[in-house]
VEXROZA-731148 format. One record per residue: residue number from 0; y, z, x of N, C-alpha, C, O in turn; residue in three letters. Coordinates in nm, 3 decimals. Each point is the difference from the previous one (the first is absolute). Layout:
N
ATOM   num        ny        nz        nx       cay       caz       cax        cy        cz        cx        oy        oz        ox   residuo
ATOM   NUM         Y         Z         X         Y         Z         X         Y         Z         X         Y         Z         X       ALA
...
//
This chain:
141
ATOM   num        ny        nz        nx       cay       caz       cax        cy        cz        cx        oy        oz        ox   residuo
ATOM     0     0.785     1.032    -0.601     0.090     0.057     0.105     0.028     0.149    -0.021     0.007     0.078     0.095       MET
ATOM     1     0.009    -0.039    -0.230     0.025     0.140    -0.025    -0.119     0.084     0.040     0.022     0.109     0.054       LEU
ATOM     2    -0.137    -0.145    -0.073    -0.121     0.068     0.034    -0.008     0.023     0.147    -0.029     0.110     0.046       VAL
ATOM     3     0.055    -0.220     0.034    -0.001     0.010     0.141     0.111     0.104     0.052    -0.027     0.081     0.088       CYS
ATOM     4     0.147    -0.089    -0.146     0.105     0.090     0.041    -0.041     0.143    -0.031     0.029     0.091     0.078       ARG
ATOM     5    -0.096    -0.070    -0.190    -0.042     0.136    -0.033    -0.107     0.048     0.101     0.004     0.117     0.037       ASN
ATOM     6    -0.097    -0.201     0.008    -0.104     0.034     0.098     0.078     0.044     0.127    -0.028     0.105     0.059       TYR
ATOM     7     0.119    -0.184    -0.022     0.074     0.029     0.120     0.074     0.131     0.002     0.006     0.075     0.097       LEU
ATOM     8     0.053    -0.055    -0.220     0.079     0.128    -0.023    -0.092     0.122     0.016     0.043     0.107     0.042       ARG
ATOM     9    -0.168    -0.127    -0.077    -0.093     0.106     0.013    -0.081    -0.002     0.130    -0.103     0.065     0.011       HIS
ATOM    10     0.156    -0.145     0.092    -0.055    -0.006     0.130    -0.135    -0.066     0.016    -0.071     0.025     0.098       LYS
ATOM    11     0.032    -0.111    -0.196    -0.117    -0.073     0.021     0.023    -0.101     0.106     0.112    -0.046     0.022       PHE
ATOM    12    -0.220     0.012     0.046     0.005    -0.103     0.110    -0.105    -0.096    -0.022    -0.096     0.032    -0.070       GLU
ATOM    13     0.107    -0.160     0.127    -0.101    -0.094    -0.004    -0.039    -0.040    -0.147    -0.116     0.001    -0.041       ASN
ATOM    14     0.223    -0.034    -0.032    -0.013    -0.046    -0.142    -0.031    -0.141    -0.001     0.063    -0.079     0.070       ILE
ATOM    15    -0.166     0.043    -0.151    -0.042    -0.133    -0.017     0.030    -0.046    -0.146    -0.046     0.065    -0.094       ILE
ATOM    16     0.118    -0.170     0.075     0.029    -0.047    -0.129    -0.045    -0.144    -0.007     0.027    -0.073     0.095       VAL
ATOM    17    -0.093     0.028    -0.196    -0.052    -0.134    -0.010     0.056    -0.074    -0.119     0.050     0.060    -0.096       SER
ATOM    18    -0.062    -0.191     0.104     0.035    -0.090    -0.112     0.146     0.008    -0.057     0.025    -0.003    -0.120       ASP
ATOM    19     0.062     0.013     0.214     0.146    -0.012    -0.041     0.020    -0.147    -0.056    -0.056    -0.097     0.052       PHE
ATOM    20     0.137     0.089    -0.156     0.046    -0.128    -0.045     0.079    -0.062     0.113     0.067     0.073     0.074       ASP
ATOM    21    -0.074    -0.203    -0.056     0.073    -0.070     0.111     0.143     0.049     0.015     0.042     0.047     0.106       ASP
ATOM    22     0.033    -0.060    -0.218     0.142     0.020     0.011     0.031     0.151     0.035     0.107     0.034     0.050       VAL
ATOM    23    -0.203     0.051    -0.079     0.021     0.146     0.038    -0.013     0.019     0.155     0.056     0.094     0.056       LYS
ATOM    24    -0.129    -0.184     0.007    -0.003     0.011     0.148     0.138    -0.001     0.059     0.023     0.065     0.102       LEU
ATOM    25     0.066    -0.132    -0.158     0.136    -0.007     0.058     0.068     0.138    -0.008     0.091     0.028     0.078       LEU
ATOM    26    -0.134     0.058    -0.170     0.056     0.136    -0.006    -0.043     0.091     0.114     0.073     0.091     0.038       ASP
ATOM    27    -0.189    -0.117     0.016    -0.063     0.090     0.099     0.090     0.017     0.117     0.025     0.116     0.036       ILE
ATOM    28     0.027    -0.216     0.029     0.084     0.024     0.111     0.131     0.065    -0.024     0.056     0.064     0.089       PRO
ATOM    29    -0.006    -0.080    -0.209     0.126     0.066    -0.046    -0.030     0.155    -0.030     0.066     0.091     0.050       ILE
ATOM    30    -0.164    -0.074    -0.129    -0.031     0.137    -0.046    -0.050     0.091     0.107     0.019     0.121    -0.005       GLN
ATOM    31    -0.088    -0.186     0.111    -0.072     0.088     0.097     0.061    -0.028     0.141    -0.071     0.012     0.100       PHE
ATOM    32     0.196    -0.047    -0.090     0.052    -0.029     0.130     0.001     0.121     0.093     0.003    -0.013     0.122       ILE
ATOM    33    -0.005     0.135    -0.186     0.002     0.124     0.074    -0.141     0.054     0.035    -0.017     0.112     0.048       ASP
ATOM    34    -0.080    -0.198    -0.076    -0.142     0.047     0.014    -0.075    -0.106     0.077     0.030    -0.119    -0.010       VAL
ATOM    35    -0.131     0.162     0.090    -0.083    -0.098     0.068    -0.104    -0.047    -0.101    -0.076     0.078    -0.057       SER
ATOM    36     0.078    -0.209     0.037    -0.096    -0.059    -0.097    -0.051    -0.133     0.058     0.060    -0.062     0.088       TYR
ATOM    37    -0.173     0.022    -0.144    -0.058    -0.129     0.034    -0.041    -0.067    -0.138    -0.051     0.063    -0.093       VAL
ATOM    38     0.079    -0.187     0.093    -0.038    -0.084    -0.118    -0.115    -0.094     0.057     0.020    -0.074     0.097       ILE
ATOM    39    -0.137     0.082    -0.162    -0.108    -0.085     0.036    -0.027    -0.097    -0.114    -0.036     0.044    -0.109       ILE
ATOM    40     0.050    -0.169     0.129    -0.022    -0.097    -0.101    -0.120    -0.095     0.033     0.002    -0.071     0.101       THR
ATOM    41    -0.099     0.072    -0.184    -0.122    -0.073     0.022     0.020    -0.142    -0.053     0.062    -0.022    -0.104       LEU
ATOM    42    -0.115    -0.074     0.179     0.005    -0.141    -0.048    -0.122    -0.072     0.059    -0.073     0.054     0.083       TYR
ATOM    43     0.055    -0.178    -0.129    -0.107    -0.089     0.043     0.058    -0.136     0.032     0.096    -0.046    -0.063       SER
ATOM    44    -0.154    -0.018     0.163     0.034    -0.140     0.032    -0.090    -0.100    -0.074     0.010    -0.121     0.021       GLU
ATOM    45    -0.098     0.171    -0.107    -0.106    -0.079    -0.058     0.004     0.017    -0.152    -0.037     0.105    -0.053       SER
ATOM    46     0.084    -0.211    -0.017    -0.011     0.008    -0.148    -0.133     0.009    -0.052    -0.023     0.059    -0.105       ASP
ATOM    47    -0.073    -0.121     0.178    -0.141     0.006    -0.045    -0.054     0.150     0.009    -0.071     0.050    -0.087       GLU
ATOM    48     0.110     0.011     0.196    -0.035     0.147     0.027     0.048     0.084    -0.122    -0.078     0.078    -0.055       SER
ATOM    49     0.206    -0.095     0.012     0.049     0.073    -0.105    -0.077    -0.024    -0.124    -0.035     0.094    -0.071       ILE
ATOM    50     0.006    -0.225     0.040    -0.073    -0.032    -0.122    -0.141     0.056     0.002    -0.049     0.047    -0.102       LYS
ATOM    51    -0.018    -0.052     0.222    -0.135     0.048     0.008    -0.010     0.152    -0.022    -0.092     0.049    -0.066       GLU
ATOM    52     0.193     0.026     0.125     0.007     0.148    -0.027     0.011     0.032    -0.149    -0.073     0.084    -0.054       ARG
ATOM    53     0.164    -0.152    -0.009     0.032     0.033    -0.139    -0.125    -0.036    -0.092    -0.040     0.079    -0.085       ILE
ATOM    54    -0.014    -0.195     0.106    -0.122    -0.048    -0.071    -0.109     0.102     0.022    -0.063     0.044    -0.096       VAL
ATOM    55     0.038    -0.003     0.224    -0.104     0.098     0.027     0.025     0.133    -0.069    -0.091     0.062    -0.056       GLN
ATOM    56     0.220    -0.019     0.060     0.028     0.132    -0.067    -0.026    -0.009    -0.150    -0.052     0.094    -0.060       ARG
ATOM    57     0.087    -0.206    -0.001    -0.020    -0.024    -0.144    -0.144    -0.001    -0.033    -0.037     0.044    -0.108       LYS
ATOM    58    -0.049    -0.093     0.197    -0.148    -0.007    -0.024    -0.067     0.130     0.013    -0.107     0.020    -0.057       GLN
ATOM    59     0.168     0.074     0.133    -0.071     0.123     0.029     0.058     0.115    -0.077    -0.050     0.112     0.012       THR
ATOM    60     0.153    -0.132    -0.092     0.062     0.111    -0.081    -0.083     0.028    -0.121    -0.067    -0.091    -0.050       LYS
ATOM    61     0.067     0.213     0.001    -0.081     0.034    -0.112     0.080    -0.046    -0.134     0.118    -0.035     0.008       SER
ATOM    62    -0.180     0.037    -0.119     0.060    -0.047    -0.123     0.132     0.079    -0.037     0.098    -0.057    -0.049       LYS
ATOM    63    -0.102     0.182     0.074     0.113     0.086    -0.034     0.115     0.005     0.105     0.108     0.054    -0.025       ASN
ATOM    64    -0.136    -0.111     0.140     0.090     0.006     0.114     0.099    -0.113    -0.006    -0.038    -0.116    -0.013       GLU
ATOM    65     0.161     0.148     0.021     0.108    -0.099     0.011     0.034    -0.029     0.143     0.015     0.093     0.081       GLU
ATOM    66    -0.001    -0.214    -0.049     0.054    -0.034     0.136     0.077    -0.131    -0.009    -0.017    -0.083    -0.090       SER
ATOM    67     0.102     0.071     0.190     0.086    -0.121     0.003    -0.092    -0.124     0.032    -0.078     0.000     0.095       PHE
ATOM    68     0.094    -0.095    -0.174    -0.091    -0.122     0.015     0.071    -0.136    -0.006    -0.063    -0.103    -0.024       ASP
ATOM    69     0.187     0.106     0.046     0.080    -0.125    -0.003     0.025    -0.047     0.149     0.101     0.032     0.064       ASP
ATOM    70    -0.202    -0.108    -0.017     0.017    -0.041     0.137     0.114    -0.103     0.028     0.053    -0.007     0.110       TYR
ATOM    71    -0.016    -0.075    -0.220     0.112    -0.087     0.022     0.126     0.079     0.028     0.077    -0.036     0.090       ASP
ATOM    72    -0.053     0.145    -0.166     0.109     0.084     0.026    -0.008     0.060     0.138     0.100     0.001     0.072       PHE
ATOM    73    -0.213     0.050    -0.035    -0.014     0.068     0.128     0.030    -0.103     0.117     0.054     0.038     0.105       SER
ATOM    74    -0.088    -0.161    -0.126     0.026    -0.099     0.109     0.156    -0.024     0.006     0.057    -0.006     0.109       ILE
ATOM    75     0.010    -0.007    -0.224     0.147    -0.014    -0.001     0.065     0.119     0.056     0.089    -0.016     0.084       LYS
ATOM    76    -0.126     0.138    -0.123     0.058     0.121     0.054    -0.018     0.013     0.150     0.091     0.042     0.073       HIS
ATOM    77    -0.210    -0.078    -0.027    -0.031     0.006     0.144     0.097    -0.095     0.074     0.047     0.034     0.108       ASN
ATOM    78    -0.017    -0.147    -0.163     0.095    -0.092     0.068     0.141     0.061     0.011     0.070    -0.018     0.099       LYS
ATOM    79    -0.033     0.090    -0.203     0.133     0.067     0.004    -0.001     0.103     0.115     0.094     0.005     0.079       ILE
ATOM    80    -0.199     0.075    -0.070    -0.016     0.101     0.101    -0.002    -0.064     0.142     0.068     0.046     0.092       ILE
ATOM    81    -0.142    -0.148    -0.080    -0.021    -0.061     0.136     0.124    -0.071     0.048     0.017    -0.016     0.121       ALA
ATOM    82     0.073    -0.029    -0.211     0.112    -0.082     0.041     0.139     0.072     0.000     0.100    -0.055     0.046       ASN
ATOM    83    -0.099     0.172    -0.098     0.129     0.071     0.007     0.025     0.075     0.129    -0.090     0.036     0.076       ARG
ATOM    84     0.220    -0.016    -0.056     0.036     0.075     0.115    -0.050     0.144    -0.001     0.004     0.067    -0.103       LYS
ATOM    85    -0.053    -0.019     0.221    -0.051     0.130     0.010     0.118     0.103    -0.022     0.109    -0.022     0.051       LEU
ATOM    86    -0.131     0.131    -0.125     0.100     0.103    -0.012     0.000     0.090     0.127    -0.093    -0.007     0.080       LEU
ATOM    87     0.193     0.086    -0.065    -0.001     0.096     0.113    -0.125     0.093    -0.013    -0.028     0.052    -0.108       PRO
ATOM    88    -0.045    -0.034     0.219    -0.112     0.085     0.004    -0.122    -0.056    -0.078    -0.091     0.076    -0.034       ASN
ATOM    89     0.088    -0.212     0.004    -0.108    -0.053    -0.074    -0.091    -0.077     0.096     0.048    -0.059     0.097       GLU
ATOM    90    -0.173     0.059    -0.122    -0.100    -0.077     0.079    -0.086    -0.076    -0.106    -0.035     0.054    -0.105       TYR
ATOM    91     0.005    -0.178     0.137    -0.099    -0.071    -0.076    -0.136     0.008     0.064    -0.013    -0.012     0.121       ARG
ATOM    92    -0.089     0.032    -0.201    -0.134     0.014     0.055    -0.086    -0.097    -0.077    -0.017     0.009    -0.122       VAL
ATOM    93    -0.036    -0.102     0.199    -0.091    -0.111    -0.053    -0.135     0.062    -0.030    -0.061     0.070     0.080       ARG
ATOM    94     0.018    -0.102    -0.205    -0.127     0.059    -0.044    -0.124    -0.093     0.004    -0.113     0.046     0.009       THR
ATOM    95     0.139    -0.175    -0.016    -0.117    -0.088    -0.012    -0.086     0.009     0.128     0.050     0.013     0.111       ASP
ATOM    96    -0.175    -0.022    -0.131    -0.103    -0.002     0.107     0.002     0.135     0.073    -0.032     0.004     0.119       HIS
ATOM    97     0.068     0.107    -0.186     0.002     0.130     0.058    -0.059     0.099    -0.107     0.023    -0.012    -0.120       ARG
ATOM    98    -0.096     0.105     0.170    -0.054     0.104    -0.082     0.103     0.108    -0.037     0.098     0.016     0.073       THR
ATOM    99    -0.118     0.058    -0.181     0.099     0.106    -0.029     0.008     0.096     0.123     0.110     0.043     0.033       PRO
ATOM   100    -0.212    -0.011     0.029     0.007     0.088     0.126     0.085    -0.058     0.102     0.083     0.071     0.058       ASN
ATOM   101    -0.097    -0.202    -0.029     0.084    -0.060     0.096     0.145    -0.003    -0.036     0.087     0.015     0.086       GLU
ATOM   102    -0.059    -0.034    -0.213     0.137    -0.005    -0.044     0.057     0.147     0.012     0.112     0.019     0.046       ILE
ATOM   103    -0.186     0.075    -0.084     0.053     0.145     0.005     0.017     0.038     0.144     0.097     0.070     0.030       ALA
ATOM   104    -0.181    -0.111     0.061     0.024     0.034     0.141     0.115    -0.067     0.058     0.069     0.059     0.083       LYS
ATOM   105    -0.041    -0.187    -0.124     0.118    -0.063     0.041     0.128     0.064    -0.054     0.099     0.011     0.073       HIS
ATOM   106    -0.099     0.032    -0.200     0.112     0.067    -0.058     0.027     0.132     0.083     0.114     0.030     0.035       ILE
ATOM   107    -0.216     0.044    -0.007     0.017     0.128     0.072     0.061    -0.027     0.137     0.081     0.079     0.049       LEU
ATOM   108    -0.118    -0.190     0.012     0.062    -0.034     0.130     0.144    -0.027    -0.010     0.080     0.044     0.082       GLU
ATOM   109    -0.045    -0.119    -0.189     0.140    -0.028    -0.024     0.080     0.123    -0.018     0.110     0.012     0.053       ILE
ATOM   110    -0.166     0.085    -0.132     0.072     0.121    -0.028     0.018     0.081     0.127     0.108     0.054     0.025       ILE
ATOM   111    -0.211    -0.044     0.053     0.007     0.073     0.118     0.108    -0.057     0.106     0.067     0.077     0.069       LYS
ATOM   112    -0.056    -0.206    -0.061     0.092    -0.064     0.087     0.142    -0.022    -0.053     0.092    -0.036     0.073       GLU
ATOM   113    -0.078     0.060    -0.199     0.130    -0.028    -0.075     0.125     0.070     0.060    -0.004     0.120     0.028       HIS
ATOM   114     0.109    -0.191    -0.007     0.126     0.057     0.036     0.098    -0.026    -0.107     0.038    -0.116    -0.020       GLN
ATOM   115     0.007     0.217    -0.052     0.087    -0.019    -0.121     0.130    -0.083     0.032     0.061     0.017     0.106       PRO
ATOM   116    -0.022    -0.102    -0.197     0.113    -0.081     0.008     0.101     0.041    -0.113    -0.025    -0.021    -0.119       LYS
ATOM   117     0.134     0.078     0.161     0.101     0.038    -0.107     0.122    -0.087     0.003     0.084     0.007    -0.090       ASN
ATOM   118    -0.073    -0.087     0.190     0.121    -0.086     0.018    -0.025    -0.141    -0.064    -0.055    -0.090     0.064       ASP
ATOM   119     0.095     0.075    -0.187    -0.021    -0.130    -0.071     0.108    -0.014    -0.097     0.071     0.094    -0.035       PHE
ATOM   120    -0.060    -0.224    -0.012     0.094    -0.025    -0.107    -0.084    -0.054    -0.126    -0.056    -0.109     0.003       ASN
ATOM   121     0.052     0.187    -0.102    -0.085    -0.030    -0.114     0.050    -0.124    -0.070    -0.077    -0.063    -0.072       ILE
ATOM   122     0.207     0.022     0.092     0.053    -0.115    -0.061    -0.060    -0.135     0.063     0.022    -0.109    -0.053       ASN
ATOM   123    -0.097     0.121     0.166    -0.070    -0.114     0.050    -0.124    -0.029    -0.076    -0.069    -0.095     0.034       GLU
ATOM   124     0.035     0.170    -0.136    -0.124    -0.023    -0.074     0.043    -0.046    -0.140     0.095     0.055    -0.057       TYR
ATOM   125    -0.161    -0.153     0.001     0.028    -0.051    -0.132    -0.097     0.045    -0.098    -0.120    -0.005     0.024       SER
ATOM   126     0.171     0.052    -0.140    -0.084     0.047    -0.113    -0.087    -0.121    -0.045    -0.110     0.020    -0.052       HIS
ATOM   127     0.157    -0.141     0.070    -0.075    -0.117    -0.038    -0.144    -0.008     0.069    -0.099    -0.047    -0.056       GLU
ATOM   128     0.101     0.095     0.174    -0.126    -0.004     0.084    -0.103     0.103    -0.039    -0.115    -0.005     0.042       ASP
ATOM   129     0.159     0.097    -0.123    -0.086     0.112    -0.037    -0.029     0.010    -0.154    -0.077     0.085    -0.046       TYR
ATOM   130     0.140    -0.173    -0.026    -0.004     0.004    -0.148    -0.126    -0.066    -0.053    -0.042    -0.109     0.042       HIS
ATOM   131    -0.017     0.182    -0.137    -0.115    -0.059    -0.081     0.029     0.046    -0.140     0.087     0.084    -0.024       THR
ATOM   132    -0.162    -0.142    -0.070     0.017     0.044    -0.142    -0.134     0.003    -0.069    -0.099    -0.052     0.052       CYS
ATOM   133     0.094     0.110    -0.166    -0.117     0.024    -0.075    -0.033    -0.122    -0.085     0.090    -0.070    -0.047       PHE
ATOM   134    -0.222     0.044     0.027    -0.043    -0.101    -0.092    -0.054     0.069    -0.125     0.014     0.121    -0.013       ASN
ATOM   135    -0.080    -0.197    -0.083    -0.042     0.060    -0.123    -0.112     0.104     0.022    -0.021     0.085    -0.087       GLU
ATOM   136    -0.051    -0.088     0.198    -0.102     0.100     0.025     0.051     0.125     0.065    -0.075     0.095     0.024       LYS
ATOM   137     0.207    -0.097     0.006     0.058     0.117     0.065    -0.003    -0.015     0.155     0.047     0.089     0.072       GLY
ATOM   138    -0.102    -0.201    -0.021    -0.001    -0.021     0.144     0.117    -0.078     0.048     0.065    -0.067    -0.080       TYR
ATOM   139    -0.036     0.071     0.205     0.111    -0.077     0.050    -0.035    -0.151     0.001    -0.116    -0.040     0.009       TYR
ATOM   140     0.225    -0.043    -0.018    -0.015    -0.144     0.007     0.046    -0.039     0.141    -0.001    -0.118     0.036       LYS
//
C-alpha cells in the first residue's frame, strides 16, 4: 500500500499491482477511497483446469526455476475467491477456456467501462472471507 501511495504522490497513473494477499484486498477500498481504482480477481470454475495449468507449468520449468506447484492449495484458494463477496470496484474474471490474450482484452474492456464506486460500508465485508494462512512450504492453506 505504501508503494502505491508513493507512486500516486509522484503523479504516476495506471499502476498495476499483482498478488496481494487476500486479507490485504480489504485495505484497498479504505486506503484508496479518494482514487479511481479497479480490482481484477482471476478465478476458474474448473478444478481440473487449475490442476492442469499447474502440472503443465511444473513440467515446463527449468531445474533452477521455482514456481508454485501446489494445485490442491490453488483449488482451495480459488474457491475462496469465487465465493466471497466482491469488494467495491472489484471484478472477477473467469480464466478457464480462455487464452491470456482473451483475458487481457476482457480486463481492458472492464477498465475502460469502469465507473468508480466510493459509497460503501467496509463493515459489510468479513475478514473471514479473505483470510488464508501459510503452510510449511510458505504457501497459503
